[in-house]
PASEBA-1860 file (N, C-alpha, C; in nm, 3 decimals):
! residues 247
1> XXXXXXXX> 1.393/0.565/-2.483/1.393/0.441/-2.395/1.521/0.368/-2.409 ~ 1.577/0.305/-2.319/1.699/0.255/-2.335/1.687/0.084/-2.316 ~ 1.775/0.014/-2.406/1.768/-0.125/-2.415/1.910/-0.180/-2.384 ~ 1.937/-0.242/-2.275/2.070/-0.297/-2.269/2.047/-0.448/-2.295 ~ 2.127/-0.517/-2.358/2.139/-0.652/-2.391/2.298/-0.746/-2.350 ~ 2.257/-0.821/-2.268/2.345/-0.899/-2.201/2.358/-1.011/-2.301 ~ 2.488/-1.039/-2.369/2.486/-1.161/-2.473/2.643/-1.164/-2.502 ~ 2.663/-1.290/-2.565/2.821/-1.334/-2.570/2.824/-1.281/-2.713
9> XXXXXXXX> 2.738/-1.272/-2.785/2.712/-1.237/-2.932/2.662/-1.062/-2.954 ~ 2.712/-0.973/-2.866/2.658/-0.843/-2.883/2.641/-0.822/-3.055 ~ 2.748/-0.858/-3.138/2.742/-0.806/-3.260/2.626/-0.864/-3.337 ~ 2.549/-0.955/-3.300/2.444/-1.038/-3.341/2.320/-0.935/-3.352 ~ 2.310/-0.907/-3.218/2.177/-0.814/-3.203/2.194/-0.692/-3.240 ~ 2.318/-0.647/-3.242/2.340/-0.477/-3.305/2.287/-0.472/-3.427 ~ 2.287/-0.566/-3.506/2.212/-0.560/-3.644/2.092/-0.511/-3.636 ~ 2.008/-0.513/-3.549/1.857/-0.457/-3.535/1.866/-0.322/-3.559
17> XXXXXXXX> 1.959/-0.257/-3.527/1.964/-0.094/-3.526/2.034/-0.052/-3.651 ~ 2.040/-0.150/-3.750/2.080/-0.095/-3.875/1.974/-0.092/-3.977 ~ 1.860/-0.126/-3.940/1.748/-0.149/-4.056/1.612/-0.093/-3.971 ~ 1.533/-0.054/-4.066/1.387/-0.080/-4.036/1.326/0.063/-3.951 ~ 1.255/0.029/-3.857/1.174/0.100/-3.741/1.275/0.131/-3.624 ~ 1.338/0.020/-3.610/1.449/0.027/-3.483/1.565/0.114/-3.512 ~ 1.615/0.109/-3.657/1.714/0.165/-3.697/1.680/0.324/-3.706 ~ 1.570/0.352/-3.769/1.526/0.494/-3.757/1.512/0.544/-3.600
25> XXXXXXXX> 1.459/0.490/-3.524/1.443/0.530/-3.385/1.585/0.546/-3.309 ~ 1.659/0.448/-3.329/1.805/0.483/-3.278/1.871/0.625/-3.359 ~ 1.855/0.623/-3.494/1.918/0.748/-3.551/1.862/0.889/-3.533 ~ 1.711/0.856/-3.471/1.635/0.996/-3.397/1.656/1.024/-3.272 ~ 1.754/0.918/-3.202/1.765/0.925/-3.073/1.663/0.911/-2.994 ~ 1.537/0.838/-3.016/1.438/0.808/-2.931/1.443/0.679/-2.882 ~ 1.567/0.588/-2.903/1.597/0.500/-2.829/1.734/0.468/-2.822 ~ 1.817/0.426/-2.715/1.944/0.386/-2.680/1.956/0.252/-2.688
33> XXXXXXXX> 2.050/0.168/-2.760/2.072/0.035/-2.750/2.235/-0.004/-2.702 ~ 2.241/-0.057/-2.605/2.366/-0.096/-2.547/2.381/-0.238/-2.523 ~ 2.513/-0.285/-2.507/2.557/-0.425/-2.489/2.639/-0.435/-2.366 ~ 2.628/-0.546/-2.301/2.727/-0.596/-2.207/2.788/-0.756/-2.230 ~ 2.900/-0.764/-2.241/2.942/-0.922/-2.248/2.984/-0.982/-2.153 ~ 2.937/-1.095/-2.102/2.949/-1.154/-1.986/3.115/-1.184/-1.979 ~ 3.181/-1.197/-2.105/3.329/-1.254/-2.107/3.404/-1.119/-2.036 ~ 3.353/-1.005/-2.054/3.412/-0.884/-1.986/3.426/-0.891/-1.830
41> XXXXXXXX> 3.351/-0.994/-1.794/3.335/-1.002/-1.621/3.386/-1.131/-1.600 ~ 3.497/-1.185/-1.655/3.572/-1.293/-1.615/3.682/-1.271/-1.579 ~ 3.767/-1.339/-1.490/3.877/-1.338/-1.428/4.010/-1.415/-1.471 ~ 3.951/-1.520/-1.547/4.054/-1.640/-1.610/4.120/-1.586/-1.756 ~ 4.221/-1.634/-1.769/4.300/-1.593/-1.901/4.207/-1.648/-2.012 ~ 4.116/-1.749/-2.001/4.049/-1.798/-2.126/3.930/-1.748/-2.122 ~ 3.892/-1.632/-2.015/3.731/-1.579/-2.027/3.605/-1.657/-2.011 ~ 3.617/-1.777/-1.918/3.529/-1.870/-1.920/3.386/-1.808/-1.853
49> XXXXXXXX> 3.305/-1.840/-1.942/3.158/-1.802/-1.917/3.083/-1.933/-1.861 ~ 3.133/-2.058/-1.888/3.039/-2.165/-1.873/3.113/-2.283/-1.796 ~ 3.038/-2.390/-1.750/3.117/-2.495/-1.677/3.001/-2.618/-1.682 ~ 3.040/-2.724/-1.679/2.958/-2.875/-1.654/2.862/-2.840/-1.552 ~ 2.735/-2.901/-1.565/2.638/-2.891/-1.465/2.653/-2.986/-1.370 ~ 2.634/-2.942/-1.217/2.613/-3.041/-1.123/2.508/-3.152/-1.146 ~ 2.541/-3.266/-1.119/2.453/-3.381/-1.124/2.471/-3.439/-1.254 ~ 2.553/-3.373/-1.338/2.582/-3.465/-1.472/2.500/-3.431/-1.607
57> XXXXXXXX> 2.505/-3.485/-1.701/2.418/-3.433/-1.816/2.491/-3.363/-1.926 ~ 2.428/-3.371/-2.051/2.500/-3.296/-2.143/2.481/-3.159/-2.133 ~ 2.608/-3.059/-2.219/2.582/-2.926/-2.242/2.673/-2.879/-2.135 ~ 2.670/-2.768/-2.132/2.724/-2.674/-2.021/2.620/-2.555/-1.979 ~ 2.655/-2.508/-1.850/2.566/-2.398/-1.800/2.641/-2.248/-1.777 ~ 2.584/-2.165/-1.801/2.648/-2.049/-1.794/2.667/-2.015/-1.640 ~ 2.799/-1.935/-1.622/2.826/-1.937/-1.481/2.750/-1.807/-1.430 ~ 2.745/-1.818/-1.288/2.682/-1.707/-1.206/2.770/-1.572/-1.222
65> XXXXXXXX> 2.911/-1.591/-1.181/2.976/-1.455/-1.174/2.989/-1.361/-1.293 ~ 3.010/-1.425/-1.417/3.022/-1.334/-1.546/2.890/-1.253/-1.568 ~ 2.768/-1.339/-1.552/2.644/-1.290/-1.556/2.610/-1.186/-1.487 ~ 2.633/-1.232/-1.346/2.608/-1.113/-1.238/2.681/-0.962/-1.259 ~ 2.805/-1.006/-1.295/2.892/-0.884/-1.332/2.830/-0.790/-1.428 ~ 2.790/-0.860/-1.552/2.718/-0.797/-1.668/2.589/-0.728/-1.623 ~ 2.495/-0.795/-1.540/2.386/-0.744/-1.502/2.414/-0.604/-1.411 ~ 2.511/-0.631/-1.324/2.557/-0.504/-1.246/2.565/-0.403/-1.319
73> XXXXXXXX> 2.655/-0.429/-1.435/2.720/-0.309/-1.528/2.588/-0.246/-1.581 ~ 2.504/-0.349/-1.635/2.387/-0.267/-1.725/2.311/-0.195/-1.612 ~ 2.273/-0.240/-1.523/2.184/-0.158/-1.406/2.245/-0.028/-1.374 ~ 2.388/-0.027/-1.358/2.458/0.112/-1.319/2.426/0.187/-1.414 ~ 2.405/0.172/-1.572/2.366/0.292/-1.669/2.235/0.275/-1.704 ~ 2.139/0.186/-1.653/2.022/0.185/-1.696/1.929/0.300/-1.590 ~ 1.812/0.343/-1.657/1.733/0.430/-1.550/1.678/0.341/-1.461 ~ 1.635/0.388/-1.338/1.579/0.334/-1.234/1.435/0.264/-1.255
81> XXXXXXXX> 1.413/0.158/-1.237/1.325/0.104/-1.280/1.294/0.018/-1.401 ~ 1.437/-0.009/-1.471/1.429/-0.100/-1.582/1.445/-0.237/-1.539 ~ 1.350/-0.337/-1.543/1.354/-0.449/-1.520/1.448/-0.552/-1.582 ~ 1.512/-0.654/-1.518/1.598/-0.751/-1.595/1.511/-0.857/-1.655 ~ 1.508/-0.899/-1.766/1.428/-1.012/-1.864/1.514/-1.097/-1.898 ~ 1.503/-1.228/-1.856/1.557/-1.335/-1.899/1.508/-1.413/-2.007 ~ 1.535/-1.404/-2.136/1.512/-1.489/-2.244/1.491/-1.605/-2.248 ~ 1.385/-1.706/-2.171/1.398/-1.832/-2.145/1.304/-1.923/-2.187
89> XXXXXXXX> 1.318/-2.044/-2.239/1.215/-2.137/-2.255/1.103/-2.166/-2.150 ~ 1.147/-2.137/-2.016/1.072/-2.161/-1.913/0.979/-2.024/-1.872 ~ 1.001/-1.911/-1.950/0.938/-1.787/-1.930/0.787/-1.781/-1.979 ~ 0.686/-1.688/-1.912/0.557/-1.674/-1.967/0.582/-1.621/-2.137 ~ 0.491/-1.672/-2.212/0.507/-1.629/-2.357/0.479/-1.483/-2.389 ~ 0.562/-1.426/-2.460/0.568/-1.302/-2.505/0.429/-1.267/-2.580 ~ 0.378/-1.155/-2.563/0.245/-1.121/-2.644/0.243/-0.967/-2.654 ~ 0.119/-0.924/-2.718/0.140/-0.764/-2.729/0.100/-0.694/-2.592
97> XXXXXXXX> 0.025/-0.747/-2.531/0.003/-0.696/-2.386/0.118/-0.666/-2.294 ~ 0.227/-0.779/-2.299/0.362/-0.770/-2.271/0.451/-0.645/-2.315 ~ 0.422/-0.639/-2.447/0.498/-0.555/-2.523/0.477/-0.394/-2.494 ~ 0.331/-0.377/-2.480/0.256/-0.251/-2.421/0.307/-0.225/-2.271 ~ 0.336/-0.335/-2.205/0.367/-0.294/-2.057/0.497/-0.281/-2.072 ~ 0.605/-0.330/-2.147/0.736/-0.296/-2.136/0.759/-0.153/-2.187 ~ 0.686/-0.089/-2.301/0.710/0.020/-2.363/0.674/0.111/-2.258 ~ 0.592/0.090/-2.150/0.601/0.215/-2.028/0.714/0.222/-1.970
105> XXXXXXXX> 0.816/0.121/-1.960/0.928/0.136/-1.882/1.036/0.234/-1.926 ~ 1.103/0.286/-1.831/1.217/0.389/-1.906/1.330/0.308/-1.972 ~ 1.366/0.155/-1.932/1.440/0.076/-2.012/1.414/-0.059/-1.978 ~ 1.492/-0.158/-2.059/1.453/-0.270/-2.030/1.628/-0.343/-2.037 ~ 1.662/-0.452/-1.955/1.774/-0.488/-1.946/1.748/-0.663/-1.987 ~ 1.786/-0.677/-2.090/1.734/-0.820/-2.187/1.868/-0.925/-2.160 ~ 1.850/-1.038/-2.090/1.959/-1.148/-2.061/1.935/-1.245/-2.165 ~ 2.026/-1.243/-2.276/2.016/-1.364/-2.367/2.134/-1.471/-2.319
113> XXXXXXXX> 2.074/-1.579/-2.288/2.122/-1.711/-2.224/2.199/-1.775/-2.355 ~ 2.268/-1.882/-2.303/2.322/-1.984/-2.430/2.335/-2.104/-2.357 ~ 2.403/-2.216/-2.440/2.430/-2.347/-2.395/2.292/-2.405/-2.322 ~ 2.307/-2.459/-2.214/2.186/-2.550/-2.163/2.112/-2.433/-2.073 ~ 2.145/-2.312/-2.037/2.083/-2.208/-1.960/2.181/-2.137/-1.867 ~ 2.134/-2.095/-1.761/2.187/-2.014/-1.665/2.194/-2.080/-1.518 ~ 2.293/-2.053/-1.458/2.270/-2.113/-1.314/2.166/-2.027/-1.243 ~ 2.076/-2.137/-1.198/1.932/-2.085/-1.141/1.962/-1.984/-1.018
121> XXXXXXXX> 2.074/-1.957/-0.973/2.098/-1.892/-0.867/2.108/-1.733/-0.914 ~ 2.130/-1.725/-1.023/2.139/-1.586/-1.102/1.986/-1.549/-1.131 ~ 1.935/-1.635/-1.173/1.763/-1.614/-1.192/1.694/-1.572/-1.059 ~ 1.723/-1.638/-0.937/1.690/-1.586/-0.827/1.701/-1.471/-0.769 ~ 1.838/-1.430/-0.813/1.885/-1.298/-0.736/1.895/-1.190/-0.823 ~ 1.897/-1.224/-0.980/1.914/-1.091/-1.063/1.786/-1.063/-1.153 ~ 1.718/-1.171/-1.173/1.629/-1.180/-1.291/1.494/-1.123/-1.236 ~ 1.408/-1.043/-1.291/1.286/-0.992/-1.276/1.167/-1.076/-1.322
129> XXXXXXXX> 1.186/-1.097/-1.462/1.120/-1.194/-1.521/1.166/-1.272/-1.624 ~ 1.099/-1.388/-1.633/1.143/-1.483/-1.750/1.045/-1.468/-1.857 ~ 1.104/-1.476/-1.990/1.020/-1.446/-2.107/1.060/-1.551/-2.216 ~ 0.946/-1.606/-2.276/0.965/-1.699/-2.389/0.889/-1.639/-2.507 ~ 0.955/-1.673/-2.642/0.886/-1.627/-2.731/0.806/-1.724/-2.819 ~ 0.825/-1.840/-2.752/0.737/-1.962/-2.813/0.780/-2.091/-2.757 ~ 0.713/-2.203/-2.798/0.733/-2.347/-2.760/0.821/-2.397/-2.881 ~ 0.944/-2.365/-2.862/1.028/-2.402/-2.967/1.163/-2.374/-2.921
137> XXXXXXXX> 1.262/-2.446/-2.985/1.416/-2.426/-2.920/1.504/-2.352/-3.002 ~ 1.560/-2.266/-2.951/1.672/-2.180/-3.029/1.806/-2.197/-2.948 ~ 1.903/-2.147/-3.033/2.047/-2.172/-2.991/2.086/-2.076/-2.863 ~ 2.004/-1.954/-2.888/2.036/-1.864/-2.759/1.927/-1.759/-2.758 ~ 1.942/-1.669/-2.677/1.830/-1.577/-2.641/1.860/-1.440/-2.721 ~ 1.970/-1.435/-2.834/1.979/-1.332/-2.933/1.816/-1.288/-2.986 ~ 1.809/-1.402/-3.068/1.689/-1.373/-3.161/1.557/-1.327/-3.071 ~ 1.542/-1.396/-2.970/1.419/-1.328/-2.882/1.439/-1.197/-2.833
145> XXXXXXXX> 1.548/-1.167/-2.807/1.587/-1.034/-2.766/1.576/-0.937/-2.858 ~ 1.591/-0.967/-2.996/1.570/-0.878/-3.096/1.414/-0.831/-3.130 ~ 1.346/-0.979/-3.099/1.209/-0.955/-3.139/1.118/-0.891/-3.036 ~ 1.187/-0.878/-2.900/1.118/-0.794/-2.783/1.145/-0.658/-2.830 ~ 1.263/-0.630/-2.860/1.315/-0.483/-2.898/1.231/-0.429/-3.003 ~ 1.211/-0.523/-3.107/1.148/-0.468/-3.245/0.989/-0.425/-3.176 ~ 0.921/-0.532/-3.103/0.776/-0.527/-3.080/0.784/-0.398/-2.983 ~ 0.872/-0.378/-2.879/0.833/-0.263/-2.809/0.866/-0.109/-2.875
153> XXXXXXXX> 0.977/-0.117/-2.968/0.990/0.021/-3.011/0.908/0.073/-3.078 ~ 0.826/-0.029/-3.148/0.710/0.017/-3.251/0.617/0.092/-3.190 ~ 0.610/0.088/-3.053/0.480/0.109/-2.980/0.535/0.253/-2.894 ~ 0.680/0.269/-2.906/0.703/0.420/-2.850/0.678/0.542/-2.929 ~ 0.628/0.662/-2.852/0.569/0.765/-2.914/0.669/0.819/-3.017 ~ 0.606/0.840/-3.141/0.704/0.926/-3.217/0.776/0.838/-3.318 ~ 0.779/0.704/-3.290/0.886/0.632/-3.368/0.807/0.591/-3.520 ~ 0.675/0.566/-3.525/0.610/0.535/-3.647/0.563/0.651/-3.726
161> XXXXXXXX> 0.604/0.668/-3.857/0.545/0.776/-3.896/0.399/0.818/-3.888 ~ 0.320/0.710/-3.861/0.177/0.730/-3.841/0.147/0.667/-3.709 ~ 0.100/0.756/-3.619/0.079/0.731/-3.480/-0.035/0.631/-3.476 ~ -0.098/0.618/-3.595/-0.212/0.516/-3.581/-0.182/0.389/-3.626 ~ -0.075/0.368/-3.696/-0.024/0.246/-3.752/0.005/0.122/-3.605 ~ 0.069/0.182/-3.512/0.088/0.076/-3.433/-0.047/0.044/-3.342 ~ -0.143/0.137/-3.335/-0.254/0.124/-3.280/-0.343/0.013/-3.366 ~ -0.326/0.003/-3.508/-0.417/-0.068/-3.576/-0.349/-0.196/-3.585
169> XXXXXXXX> -0.223/-0.237/-3.548/-0.150/-0.337/-3.559/-0.218/-0.483/-3.510 ~ -0.180/-0.582/-3.546/-0.267/-0.725/-3.514/-0.219/-0.721/-3.378 ~ -0.337/-0.799/-3.311/-0.321/-0.813/-3.171/-0.342/-0.703/-3.076 ~ -0.353/-0.557/-3.132/-0.348/-0.464/-3.035/-0.517/-0.447/-2.970 ~ -0.585/-0.510/-3.053/-0.731/-0.512/-2.991/-0.751/-0.672/-2.965 ~ -0.654/-0.748/-2.935/-0.689/-0.903/-2.923/-0.733/-0.971/-3.018 ~ -0.708/-0.900/-3.161/-0.750/-0.964/-3.275/-0.651/-0.980/-3.372 ~ -0.683/-1.058/-3.472/-0.571/-1.063/-3.593/-0.636/-0.959/-3.684
177> XXXXXXXX> -0.530/-0.891/-3.764/-0.548/-0.793/-3.852/-0.645/-0.852/-3.988 ~ -0.692/-0.728/-4.033/-0.794/-0.731/-4.161/-0.712/-0.739/-4.273 ~ -0.766/-0.778/-4.377/-0.677/-0.781/-4.519/-0.645/-0.682/-4.551 ~ -0.545/-0.655/-4.615/-0.497/-0.543/-4.667/-0.491/-0.525/-4.834 ~ -0.514/-0.416/-4.901/-0.502/-0.415/-5.015/-0.423/-0.258/-5.083 ~ -0.380/-0.263/-5.201/-0.320/-0.145/-5.260/-0.334/-0.152/-5.404 ~ -0.280/-0.083/-5.491/-0.302/-0.076/-5.637/-0.221/-0.209/-5.684 ~ -0.256/-0.252/-5.816/-0.358/-0.213/-5.908/-0.495/-0.262/-5.834
185> XXXXXXXX> -0.603/-0.237/-5.899/-0.726/-0.269/-5.846/-0.786/-0.407/-5.890 ~ -0.707/-0.465/-6.018/-0.724/-0.599/-6.026/-0.601/-0.696/-6.058 ~ -0.587/-0.802/-5.997/-0.473/-0.877/-6.023/-0.512/-1.026/-6.050 ~ -0.515/-1.055/-6.198/-0.538/-1.198/-6.232/-0.703/-1.204/-6.224 ~ -0.780/-1.116/-6.197/-0.945/-1.143/-6.178/-0.956/-1.119/-6.035 ~ -0.843/-1.108/-5.953/-0.893/-1.097/-5.832/-0.906/-0.947/-5.787 ~ -1.032/-0.907/-5.734/-1.065/-0.743/-5.722/-1.060/-0.708/-5.576 ~ -1.020/-0.598/-5.580/-1.036/-0.546/-5.435/-1.172/-0.515/-5.399
193> XXXXXXXX> -1.221/-0.560/-5.284/-1.345/-0.546/-5.238/-1.402/-0.407/-5.247 ~ -1.521/-0.422/-5.299/-1.578/-0.284/-5.337/-1.603/-0.202/-5.240 ~ -1.641/-0.246/-5.106/-1.668/-0.142/-4.974/-1.546/-0.062/-4.959 ~ -1.409/-0.095/-4.976/-1.283/-0.050/-4.971/-1.281/0.090/-5.087 ~ -1.339/0.070/-5.199/-1.326/0.165/-5.291/-1.461/0.264/-5.267 ~ -1.544/0.223/-5.185/-1.675/0.315/-5.173/-1.687/0.444/-5.132 ~ -1.582/0.472/-5.045/-1.560/0.612/-4.979/-1.666/0.631/-4.845 ~ -1.721/0.509/-4.824/-1.820/0.501/-4.676/-1.726/0.480/-4.584
201> XXXXXXXX> -1.713/0.553/-4.499/-1.602/0.525/-4.381/-1.661/0.434/-4.289 ~ -1.797/0.428/-4.261/-1.863/0.361/-4.157/-1.855/0.198/-4.214 ~ -1.896/0.197/-4.341/-1.892/0.084/-4.393/-1.761/0.004/-4.403 ~ -1.649/0.081/-4.456/-1.504/0.022/-4.424/-1.492/-0.013/-4.282 ~ -1.533/0.084/-4.192/-1.495/0.015/-4.061/-1.550/-0.117/-4.016 ~ -1.687/-0.105/-4.041/-1.745/-0.261/-4.027/-1.704/-0.367/-4.085 ~ -1.647/-0.343/-4.210/-1.616/-0.480/-4.282/-1.436/-0.496/-4.243 ~ -1.375/-0.406/-4.223/-1.241/-0.422/-4.148/-1.225/-0.511/-4.045
209> XXXXXXXX> -1.346/-0.439/-3.943/-1.368/-0.528/-3.798/-1.412/-0.676/-3.812 ~ -1.515/-0.684/-3.916/-1.568/-0.812/-3.952/-1.456/-0.909/-3.994 ~ -1.390/-0.861/-4.050/-1.263/-0.946/-4.130/-1.184/-0.987/-4.038 ~ -1.143/-0.898/-3.959/-1.077/-0.933/-3.818/-1.112/-1.023/-3.723 ~ -1.255/-1.024/-3.715/-1.304/-1.085/-3.635/-1.326/-1.238/-3.709 ~ -1.329/-1.243/-3.812/-1.327/-1.362/-3.895/-1.204/-1.454/-3.918 ~ -1.118/-1.348/-3.932/-0.968/-1.422/-3.946/-0.920/-1.476/-3.844 ~ -0.987/-1.408/-3.720/-0.927/-1.443/-3.590/-1.009/-1.574/-3.560
217> XXXXXXXX> -1.117/-1.599/-3.594/-1.195/-1.714/-3.556/-1.150/-1.812/-3.612 ~ -1.100/-1.803/-3.762/-1.029/-1.928/-3.842/-0.921/-1.955/-3.798 ~ -0.814/-1.875/-3.756/-0.685/-1.881/-3.733/-0.643/-1.914/-3.616 ~ -0.708/-1.835/-3.514/-0.665/-1.812/-3.383/-0.824/-1.823/-3.290 ~ -0.882/-1.934/-3.295/-1.007/-1.923/-3.211/-0.982/-1.919/-3.077 ~ -0.882/-1.933/-3.011/-0.856/-1.914/-2.881/-0.841/-1.774/-2.843 ~ -0.822/-1.686/-2.925/-0.832/-1.545/-2.911/-0.984/-1.516/-2.906 ~ -1.059/-1.559/-2.982/-1.199/-1.536/-2.974/-1.260/-1.584/-2.854
225> XXXXXXXX> -1.238/-1.701/-2.785/-1.275/-1.750/-2.674/-1.247/-1.662/-2.579 ~ -1.138/-1.614/-2.568/-1.103/-1.529/-2.471/-1.125/-1.362/-2.451 ~ -1.208/-1.352/-2.581/-1.241/-1.194/-2.587/-1.384/-1.175/-2.549 ~ -1.434/-1.080/-2.496/-1.592/-1.053/-2.459/-1.607/-0.963/-2.578 ~ -1.696/-1.044/-2.658/-1.728/-0.950/-2.779/-1.851/-0.860/-2.753 ~ -1.848/-0.758/-2.814/-1.955/-0.662/-2.827/-2.085/-0.710/-2.910 ~ -2.185/-0.640/-2.868/-2.308/-0.681/-2.964/-2.274/-0.651/-3.098 ~ -2.216/-0.556/-3.134/-2.167/-0.537/-3.278/-2.090/-0.639/-3.345
233> XXXXXXXX> -1.988/-0.673/-3.259/-1.876/-0.805/-3.280/-1.937/-0.900/-3.299 ~ -2.036/-0.930/-3.218/-2.091/-1.079/-3.232/-2.178/-1.089/-3.355 ~ -2.242/-0.962/-3.374/-2.322/-0.973/-3.518/-2.253/-0.980/-3.625 ~ -2.142/-0.914/-3.640/-2.055/-0.925/-3.771/-1.990/-1.074/-3.753 ~ -1.953/-1.129/-3.660/-1.885/-1.255/-3.664/-1.987/-1.357/-3.703 ~ -2.121/-1.355/-3.631/-2.213/-1.450/-3.693/-2.231/-1.441/-3.828 ~ -2.249/-1.284/-3.900/-2.267/-1.275/-4.052/-2.176/-1.347/-4.130 ~ -2.039/-1.320/-4.080/-1.890/-1.387/-4.132/-1.898/-1.538/-4.136
241> XXXXXXX> -1.951/-1.605/-4.054/-1.964/-1.742/-4.029/-2.082/-1.799/-4.131 ~ -2.186/-1.729/-4.115/-2.303/-1.764/-4.197/-2.256/-1.757/-4.360 ~ -2.210/-1.650/-4.384/-2.159/-1.618/-4.525/-2.049/-1.754/-4.601 ~ -1.971/-1.779/-4.475/-1.879/-1.880/-4.509/-1.920/-2.019/-4.546 ~ -2.051/-2.020/-4.440/-2.127/-2.158/-4.440/-2.193/-2.157/-4.563 ~ -2.224/-2.029/-4.632/-2.287/-2.029/-4.761/-2.478/-2.023/-4.719 ~ -2.494/-1.982/-4.600/-2.618/-1.988/-4.581/-2.678/-1.845/-4.547
END
């Protein structure tokens, strides 16, 4: 899969390919990560990419021409069918379902804005989707772009050492993850749950599902409300709630 990032600070985003899952994927040539700097598409000696907003107000707005030039350059080398995604506070919130949808594309062109934003006409004419990583303010779209790349890359075939790892990640089934344990068996009196050492794979599966349901009910009840629970899931969640209430 190919990723093209449009950014005034490409070196910042490039660090993601030096470490971890994304780094291994690039070294194994499972992904290509490339960049386009809007400053390379300016015509003045100062390489100006921003200007004051019409109507007044604080801050600066990124200009149409340099961004359009960068988008067109990225499109020329991207596979057909690669959407242009603008990382924007006005976008729909990024989630696991979106990451899975993006992983099916041949490529992604990620536009990282700066300053007060970009000229609206660029969004209208060049952008396919706007995407937000949450209801908070960042200095630019580079960190969100890195988050999107990481989330998508780990879903690509052959990237993770164990193909089941991505399938069992949090949110893959609309639930938070269950607790995890490793050696030693006892840490300051805190024991690994007996069921995980029982060797009974069915009981382990049910315990993990129950814990995932319970943790989601405690921490993200909105996900439980949005989920159509199976009869087994409802029974397990009811048991979890009763146990927590001590009844």
